[in-house]
C-alpha positions in Angstrom: 8.6 -12.6 -1.5 4.8 -12.5 -0.9 3.4 -9.7 1.2 1.6 -11.0 4.4 -1.8 -9.3 4.6 -3.0 -8.6 8.2 -6.5 -9.9 9.1 -7.6 -6.3 9.8 -6.7 -5.3 6.3 -8.4 -8.3 4.8 -11.6 -7.5 6.8 -11.4 -3.8 5.8 -11.3 -4.8 2.1 -14.1 -7.2 2.6 -16.3 -4.5 4.0 -15.2 -2.0 1.3 -16.3 -4.5 -1.4 -19.6 -5.2 0.5 -20.4 -1.5 0.2 -19.1 -0.8 -3.3 -19.0 -3.2 -6.3 -15.6 -2.7 -7.8 -15.8 -5.9 -10.0 -16.4 -3.8 -13.1 -12.9 -2.2 -13.0 -10.0 -3.9 -14.9 -7.5 -5.5 -12.5 -4.9 -2.8 -12.0 -7.5 0.0 -11.9 -9.5 -2.0 -9.4 -6.4 -2.4 -7.2 -5.7 1.4 -7.3 -9.3 2.4 -6.7 -9.7 0.0 -3.8 -6.4 0.9 -2.1 -7.1 4.6 -2.4 -10.6 4.2 -1.0 -9.1 2.0 1.8 -6.5 4.7 2.7 -9.1 7.4 3.0 -12.3 5.5 3.9 -13.9 7.5 1.1 -16.0 5.6 -1.4 -16.4 8.7 -3.5 -12.9 8.1 -5.0 -14.5 5.4 -7.1 -16.1 8.1 -9.2 -13.4 10.8 -8.6 -10.3 9.0 -9.8 -9.1 9.2 -13.4 -6.9 6.3 -14.6 -6.2 4.2 -17.6 -5.6 0.4 -17.4 -3.0 0.5 -20.3 -1.0 3.2 -18.5 -1.2 1.3 -15.2 0.0 -1.9 -16.9 3.1 -0.2 -18.4 3.8 1.5 -15.1 3.4 -1.8 -13.2 6.0 -3.3 -15.6 8.4 -0.4 -15.2 8.0 -0.4 -11.4 8.7 -4.1 -11.0 11.7 -3.7 -13.4 13.2 -1.2 -11.0 12.2 2.2 -12.3 12.9 4.9 -9.7 10.1 6.2 -7.6 10.1 10.0 -6.9 7.9 11.5 -4.2 7.2 15.2 -3.4 7.3 14.9 0.4 8.5 12.6 3.1 5.0 11.8 4.1 4.4 10.1 0.7 7.7 8.2 1.1 6.7 7.0 4.6 3.5 5.5 3.1 5.5 3.5 0.5 6.7 0.7 2.6 8.2 -1.8 0.1 10.3 0.4 -2.1 13.1 3.0 -1.8 12.0 6.5 -3.0 13.7 9.7 -4.0 12.7 12.9 -2.2 14.8 16.0 -2.6 12.6 18.4 -0.5 15.2 18.7 2.2 17.8 20.0 -0.3 15.4 22.4 -2.1 15.2 26.1 -1.7 12.4 28.5 -2.7 13.1 31.6 -4.8 11.3 34.2 -6.9 8.6 32.3 -8.8 9.7 29.0 -7.5 8.4 27.1 -4.5 10.5 24.8 -2.5 8.4 21.9 -3.7 8.9 22.8 -7.3 12.7 23.1 -6.8 12.7 19.7 -5.2 11.1 18.2 -8.3 13.8 19.8 -10.4 16.5 18.3 -8.2 14.9 14.9 -8.3 14.7 15.0 -12.1 18.4 15.9 -12.3 19.0 12.8 -10.1 16.8 10.2 -11.8 16.2 11.4 -15.4 13.4 10.1 -17.6 11.4 7.0 -17.0 10.6 7.3 -13.3 7.3 6.9 -11.5 6.4 10.3 -9.8 4.1 10.3 -6.8 2.8 13.7 -5.8 0.4 13.9 -2.9 1.0 17.3 -1.3 2.0 20.2 -3.4 0.2 21.4 -6.6 3.3 23.4 -7.4 5.4 20.1 -7.5 3.0 18.7 -10.1 3.0 21.9 -12.1 6.8 21.9 -12.1 6.9 18.3 -13.2 4.7 19.2 -16.2 7.4 21.7 -17.4 10.1 19.1 -17.5 10.9 16.5 -20.2 10.6 13.8 -17.6 9.1 11.1 -19.9 7.6 9.4 -16.8 6.5 5.8 -16.6 3.6 7.2 -14.6 2.6 10.3 -12.7 0.4 9.8 -9.6 -0.8 13.3 -9.3 -3.0 13.5 -6.2 -2.1 16.8 -4.5 -4.6 18.1 -2.0 -5.9 21.6 -1.3 -8.2 24.5 -2.2 -5.5 26.5 -4.1 -4.2 24.9 -7.3 -4.9 21.2 -6.6 -7.8 20.6 -8.9 -6.2 22.9 -11.6 -2.8 21.1 -11.4 -4.5 17.7 -11.8 -6.6 19.0 -14.8 -3.3 20.2 -16.3 -1.8 16.7 -15.8 -4.8 15.1 -17.5 -4.5 17.6 -20.4 -0.8 16.8 -20.8 -1.3 13.3 -22.2 1.2 11.8 -19.8 0.4 8.4 -18.3 -1.3 9.4 -15.0 -3.5 8.6 -12.0 -5.3 11.7 -10.9 -8.7 12.8 -9.5 -11.1 15.6 -10.4 -11.8 17.1 -7.0 -9.6 19.1 -4.6 -9.1 16.1 -2.3 -6.1 13.9 -2.3 -3.0 13.9 -0.1 0.0 11.9 0.9 -1.9 8.8 2.1 -3.9 8.4 -1.1 -0.9 9.1 -3.4 1.1 6.5 -1.5 -1.8 4.1 -1.6 -2.0 4.4 -5.4 1.7 3.5 -5.8 1.3 0.7 -3.2 -1.5 -0.8 -5.3 0.9 -1.3 -8.2 3.6 -2.6 -5.9 1.3 -5.2 -4.2 -0.6 -6.3 -7.3 0.6 -9.6 -8.7 -0.2 -10.4 -12.3 -1.6 -13.9 -12.6 0.6 -16.4 -14.5 -2.0 -16.7 -17.3 -1.9 -12.9 -17.9 1.9 -12.8 -17.8 2.2 -15.4 -20.6 -0.6 -14.2 -22.8 
């Protein structure tokens, strides 16, 4: 089933492209960059995001083959409109040396196992916890926001060698994390690329 794009969204992307030339990005990278910029009305994400087209292609395949999608908070889940997600934050508890967000990641991993797509847009401690697990993710969208630990957790993600979408700065958040996942959900691979 094709997604019906509202005329306001079409016009928004037209204006975005009039202000920023994204034609140099490979297809999936372009989709992610544009959708993240669109979600935040922040053109600086074009230079701030760190992603790899090969990682995105593998994640796109896994996502459309039914790989689970895990989110750190319900706000990220609310932004992912065309896919069920796993969020265990309501079941999580904090404890010595463990935030509630980190515990939620542990619980989610126990539920889904390896091969999931992880979308973290709120808590740096959730991303830090994911990096301690043997999650073998299809992709980690690591875009937590904040002045404490956000940039550092994203740098650790990039240093981990895991397939990832992240950004260098402290900015991020639920809307941009959901937007990055939605870009992969909405992007259709042209028939010529599927058969080549």
